[in-house]
N, C-alpha and C positions, 0 to 999 in steps of 0.2 A: 586496395583501398575499399572500405566498409561504407554502404549505404545505409543511412538512417531513415526512419518512416517519421517524418515531425507530423502534430497534432494535436487535438485535444484530449487529455486523458483525465477522465472524470471517476473520482474514487470515492466509494462510501463503505467505511468500516461499518459493519453490520452488528456483530457480536463477536464475544469470545468465549472459550471454554478454557479457563485457566487451570493449570495443575499445580503451579507455584503459587503460594500466599505469602506475602511479605508481612502480614499483620500477625503479630501474637495475641492482641487483644482486639475485637470488633473484626468489622469487615473493610477489604480493601476498597479503595476509590479511583476506579481506573479511567485511564484515557490513552489515546492512540496519539503518536506522534508520526508524521509521516513526512518523508524528505524525498525528493526528486531534483538531483543537481544542487543547487544553492538555495531552491525554495523549500520550507518548511512550513507544514500546518500541524494543527492541534486539535482534537475533538473536544467537546465539553467532556467535564469530568462527570462519571456515573456513581455519584454518590452512594456509598454503602451497597454498592453491587457485588461485591465479594469477589468470587470465581466466576461468575456468570453474567458481565457486563453487557450492554447494548447501548448502540448509539445511532443517532439520526443525522449526523453530519455529512455534508456533499463537499468534496473539494476538486478543484479543477487546476490542473497542472498544464503548462505547455511543454510538450515533449519536444526536445530537439536531437539530441545525440546521448540522451543518458540510457544507461545500459540496465539499472536496477532502480526498483523502487524500494526505497529503506522504511521499515516499519519498526516502531519500538511502542511496547505497551508499559507503563508506568501506574504505579501506584501514589497517588498524590497525598502527600503529608505535610504538616505544620512546617516543619524546619526544612526538610530536604525530600523531594520525590525518589521513590526507589524504582528501579528498572525490574520490570516484572518477566520480560522476555523480548527478545528482537528476531526479526526476520528480513532476508532480501529477498525480494522479486523480480526474476529476470523479466525483461519486457518484451524480448524478441519474439515470442509467440501471441503476445497482446497487442503489439503495436505493427500492425501490418497494412497492406493498402486498402482493404476493404474495412468497414466499421465493424466493431468487434464487442462483444458483450461477454464479460468473464464475472462467474459469480463460482467461488470456490473458497477453500480455507488454505492458510498457509501455516507451516508448523513453525512455533516460537522455541527459540532456544534461550537459555540462560547458562552461562559458562560450560557450554557443550553438552548440557543436558536438557531434556522435554521440559517445556514450560507451559505448554498448551497450544492452542489453535485459536487463530485468527481468521474470521468469516469477512469476506471483501464482496462487493460488486464494484465491477470497472467496466466503463465504456470507453472506447477508442474511437476517435473520429479524425481519420488522417486529412492532411491538409491536400488539397487537390493539386494533383501531378508529383505528389511527394515521393522521393526516391525511384521515379520513372527514369529508366535509363534509355529508353526509345525516343522513337518519335515517327511521323510519317515515312514510311518507306525503309524503316530501322528494322531489319531482320524480318520483315512481313512479306507478302504474298505479292 
């Protein structure tokens, strides 16, 4: 039986360096979709940012037993938004018993090919006693 660390997961997509461009004329208007379990958030669109967008949005998820944070970068268009790239971020090393700050990039892929990098800042605040298997006198001294 696997124990999951529950808590607050605060995610800030800060910027991207995209190598895939979905526009033939003009610059892309990128935004990020973030999904944890059944909860989905979307950043504001960075109009005419092209392949170097940045965002200032902050999202808070309640992490229960989810193992992956799903990330997708889209180019907003009038008719239909185009997927630029996506990534899944495993949460095992982020959602631990102590508060964690994570600041790094994830590689984006589109149809198995490199689509760039998405830079994230993540804070995790575990719930009190979450995932704790012991207690007074349990395996102690």
